[in-house]
N, C-alpha and C positions, 0 to 999 in steps of 0.2 A: 503494499499500499504506500501512501505518501510518506515523506521522511517526518511527518507530524506525528505519526504513531510508532512509537518505539517499543511499547510494553503494554500489557493488559494489567499490570501490577499497580495497585493503588493503595494509599495509606488507610483509607476510610471508605465505607460504603458509599458516602455522599460523593466522594471523589469518583467511585466506581460507576455511580449513576450518570454523572456528568460525562464520563467517558463512553457510556453506552449510548447517551444522546448524540455525541460526535460521532460515534461509528454509524449511527442511523443517518445522521446528516451526509456523512461522507459517502454512504451507500447510495443515497439519492443523486449526489453530485456524479458519481460514477455512472450511474444509470441513465441520467439525463444531464449531460455535461454543459448544455446551454443554458446559461443563467437567465438569458432573455425569456426563454421558453418556461423555465421553473417560475419565474416572477409572473408570467402570464397565467399559469396553472394555479398559483397559489390562492386566489381569491375563490376558485371553484372547490378545491378539497378543503380549504380551511373552514367552510360553511357546511360541509358534509359530515354527518356523524358517524357513517360507516368509515369514511377515509381517516378521520381522527382516531377512531378505535383501531384501525389497521395500524396506524402509525405508532399508537401506544403499544400494540402488540410487538411490533419490530423492536422498539426500545426495550421492552421487558425480555425479549429473547437475547438481545445483546447484553443486558444487566445480568441475566443468568449466566451467561458465559463468563463475564468479568467476574462475577461472585465466585464461579467455580475457580477460575485462574488464581483467585486470591484466598483459596480455602475458606471461603465465606468469612473472611476476616476473623478467624478464631483468635 
């Protein structure tokens, strides 16, 4: 991935959640590299409950991965 992601290890669950959000955002950038198109689509999905639920699910899956990598911050 980009040089901005070096590790899944974080100090706290809060940092892990922020990383999960970043992973989700980067996934969108890879899927749709055009910032212009993403900005055009944002008003549509930002008002759609199903789209917002799906986005939350993606973040949750990434958070699950980060938590596992961090041994659930034991």
